[in-house]
N, C-alpha and C positions, 0 to 999 in steps of 0.2 A: 803348536798352540801359536795364538797370534801375538805379535812381536808388544803389544799392548804392555805385556808384561814388565817388559825391559824398562819403561818409565818412571816410565815417570819411575828401571833401573838405571828411570826416569826418565832416562827420562829426563822432567824439566831439570835443567841446570840452573843452580845457587852460584853465583859468579862470587866466590869466595874473597875474591882479589878486591872487591869494592867495597870501599869504606865509606859511611855517613859520620857524620858529626857524634852521633848518640849512637850508632850501631855499628860494632865489627862482628861481620858473620864469621870469620876465622876464629875469633876467641870464642863465640855463642857454640861453634861446633867441636872446639875443644872441652868447654864446660860440659857438653852433652856426652861428650865421650867418656869423659871422667865419671859422669853419673850412671851411665851404661856400666862402665867396667865395674861399679861398686855395687850396682843391684844386680848382674847378672855373672853369678860366679858359679865355677863345678863344687856341687856338694854331691851327698848320696841321695839316691843311687848313680853314681857316675856315668853308668850308661844311659842314664836320661838326659842328664844334664850337659855331658861332654858335647853331644852333638848342638846343641843350644849355644852354649858359649861359642863353637866353632862358627856357627853361621853368622852370628851376630858381630863375629869379630874378623870376615874376612873383607872385610871394606864395604862398598856402596857410597852412594852420595849422600845419604842422611837427607834425601831432599824434604820427606814429609816432615819428620822431626823438626828440621828447621824451619819449615813452614809454621808449623805450630808455634813455635818461641817467637817468631818475627812477628806473628798475628796479634800474639799477646802485646809484645812491645810496642807496634805500632797504635795499637787500641789503649795504649795507656796502661796497660798491667804491669805485673811485675812476671817477667818473663821466666823467672827460678819457677815462678809456682806452678807453670807448665810442664817442668821435666817429666813427671809420672805423665801426663797422657802424652807428651812427644814419645818417649819411650814406648808404649803401650801400642801407639801408631807404628812405629820401628818393628815392635816384635811381633805384631800384628803380619805385616808387610812380609818378613822375613819366614813369618809362618806358611804363606801362600806360597811364596819360593820353593820351601821346602816341599810342598806335598804339589805344585805346578810340574818339579823337576821328577816326581815319582809319577806323574800320570804322561808325562812326555819321554821319560825312560831316560833322561838326560845326563851325560856324564860330567859336566863341567858347569860350574856359575861361578863368574865373577874370576875366571882363570884358576879356580879350586873344584877338587873331586867335590862333587855333589854330595849330600849327607848320606843318601841311602846308599850311595856307591863306596863312600869311605869306610861306613859301616854295614849295615844291612838295611833290607827293607822295612822291617817291623820296626827298629829304632827310628828309622825315618817318620814311621808314621805315628809313634808314639810321643817322639821327641816333639814332634808338631802338633798335636794335640797339646802337650805341657803348655807351648809356646800362647796356643791360643785363650788356655787358662789363665796363664799369667800376666794375658792384658787385662782380665777383669780385675784381678789382684791390684794391678797397678793403678786401677780407677778408683779403689777402695780407699785410697788418700784422702778424695776429695768429700769435704761436706755433703749433706744429704741431698739439699735442692739441686747442687753443681754435678754430685754425682750421678744423679737421675737424671739430668739434661745431657751428661756425657757419653751415657750407657745408651739411651734412646737414641742419640744419634750413633754411636759405634756401632750397637747391634744392628741398625738399619741399614749402615753402609758394609758392616761384614756380610750380611746375606745378600746384599745386593754384587758384590764382588764374587759371592759364587756362584750366583745368576749369572753374572758375565762370562766367567770361567765356564758355565754349561753351553751357555749360546756359542761361544768360541770352540767347542766340541762338536758340537750340533752343526755348526755350519760347514765343517770338514766334509759332511757326508751328504748336505744339501745342496739343491742347483737352482733354489726358488728364494735366496736369500734376497729381501728388500734392501735397499738404502737405509729405511728408516731402522730396521732390523739390526744392521749393522752399528747404526749412530748407538742404539741402545748397548749393543755389547760393549762398543769402547767407553760408553758412559759409565756403566756399571764395572768394566773389569779394571777401568784405569783412572776415570776422573773423579769419581765419587770418593777415593781416598784421599786424592788433593784435596778438594773440597772440605771433606770432612777435617783433614788434618788441619787447613786454616780455621773454620767455625769452632775447633775445639780450643785454641788461642783467645779466639773471641768471646768463647764461654767464660773462660777460666779469668778473663781481664774485665767481667760483669758488662758487657755491652747490651744494649738493648736489643731484643730479639730482632728488629728489623735489620739493625747493623751486621748481626751474626748470620743473616740470609744472604746479606748482599755481599759479602765476603766468601760465603759458601758458594754461590753462583760465578762470581770471578773465577775460582778454580775450576768449577764445574766446564764451563765454556773453555778455560784456558787448556784442561786437559784434554777435551777433545779436540781444540786446535793442533795441541800437541801431536795427538795421534796422526790426525791427518797430514800434517807436515812429514811424519813418519813414513806413510804412504806414497807421498811424493816422493821423498829423496830415496826412498828404494830403490825408484825405477829411474828419478830425473837428477840424482843427488851428484857431486863430483866424487869421482873413485877416491881422488888422492886424500879426502877430506872426510868419506862418509865413514870410514871406519870398517863397512862391512862390504859384501860382492854385491855390486850394483846388480838389479835385477833377482835377487832373490825369491821375493813374493812371486815372480811370475814363473820360476821355476820348480816353487811349491805350490802352485797352482792356488794362492792365496786370494779369498774374495774381498778385496780392499776396496776402499772409496773408489778408487780406479777404476777398477774393474767392473764394478756394478752400475757406475754412472755410465761406462762407454757401452753396456748391455741395453741400456734406456736408448741410446741414440743412434746406433751401430746399424747399417743395412744388413738385409738377409745374407747376401753373401759374404760380407766381411765376417758376419755373426758365425757362419758356419767356420771358418778360419778359425776365428777367437775360439770356438768351443771346441773345435780339435785339437789345439794345441792343449787347452787346458783340461783336457781328457786323458793327456798322457803323463809319465811321468819322468817324460825323456829332461835330461839336465845340459841343455846345449845353448850354446852362444845365440845360436839361430833363432831358436824360441825365444829369447830375451829381445832379440832385435826384432824379430815378426811382429810380436805383440807388442811393443813400444813403438814402433811406425804407426800400428793402430791408434793407440793412445795419443799421438802427435794428430796424425791424419784428422780425429775427431775433435781437436782442441780440448783435451782432456786435462793437459797440463795447467791452462788459464781457468779452467772449470771449478779445479781444486784448490787452485791459488785462492780464487774468489770464495771458495767455500772456509777457508783457513782465517782469511781477513774476516769473515762474517762472525766466527766465533770468537775470534779475538776483541772485535770492537763489542761484541755481548760482553765479555769480560770486563773491559776498560768501563762500559756503562754502569754496569755493577759496581766496579770499585770506586766510581766517582759519586756514587751515590751514596757510599758511606758516610761516616762522620769523621774518618781518618784524617790524620791533619795531613799536611801538603808532602812533606818527607816521605811517608809512608805509602801516598799515592805515587808519588815518583818510584819508589822503589820497583811497586809492584807492577806501575807501568813497565819500567824499562826491563824485567822479567819478561813480561810478555812481548817485548819488543824481541828480545834475546831469542826469544822461542821461534817468531815469525821470521826470523832473518838467519835461525842456525843454517849449518851445512854439514852438522853431524848428528 
C-alpha cells in the first residue's frame, strides 16, 4: 500500500514541546490519553476487546485527536467537550490500520506485532469492525443537531478513506494512472481525515459554517502537501534523518507524484529506460541510482517542491480566512512550516 497511511502515522508532527500562553499540547495529550484509557477497557468477550485495547495502546502520535482538541480551543470552544469526537477519530484511524495491515499481510505496526499476527485473521477483522461501531457510539455523546453535523462529516470522510484505499490497491496493477487520480488517492487516503479532525473541533466550538469549511480546507491542503513532501523525501531525503531507506518507492515501483510527473516530460529513449526499471522487481542500488538520475535530469525535484509550496500556500489562505485569533493562526501556520521544511 502507499505510505500515505503512515500520516499522517501521519504523519504530520505536532511539536509537543512548543508551549503557548494558553495552550500546552503536552497537557492536552496527557488528558486525552487519560480519557482514552477510561473509555477503552478490556471487557467480555475478551477475545473481541483485547485486540482493540492493544492497538490503541501501542503508541502513535495521536495527531488527529490533538487537531480536534486544538481546533476547538482556538475557535474559543471548550476543548474538553471535544474529547468524545477526538477519541472517535483515533479509534477510526486505528481501525483502518488494523484492516490495512490485514490487506498488506504486514507483521509489524509501530514496532509491535500487528493484531492479525498476534491473534488471528478472524479476530483482526471482527475487532476492526467493532472499532468502527465504537466510533458511532462515541458520537452519541453530542446533542441532536451537533450529532447530525458530526456524523454527516464523519460518514463522508470514512467512505472517502475507503475509496482512497481502493484507489491505492488499483494503482498497483495499473500503468495509466494520471496525476489527478494520484492526487485524489492521497487526498482521500490521507488528507480528508486530517481535515475532518479539524472541522470536528470547529463544529463542537459552534463556529459559523464558513469557518468550519475554511479550517477543513486548511487541513485538506496541508495533508496533500505532507504526502507530496513524503514522496520527495523518499528519493531526495537525507539518509541520516529520513529514518527509512532512501529510494524505497523506486524499489517498490510506486507510482508517486515524482514518477507520474516524469512520465509527462520524459523523452522516448529515457522513457523506455524508466519503464524497464519499473517493470522489474529488482531491489538494487543501481535501480535507485538510475531512476534518481532521470528525476534530476528532468528537474523533478524542483517541480515537486513547487507543488508542495502550492498546497501549503492554499492551506495558509484558508487559515487566514477563518475568524480564529492570531495565536491560533500562528500555531497552525507554524505547523505548516514545520511540514514544509521537515527532513523526516
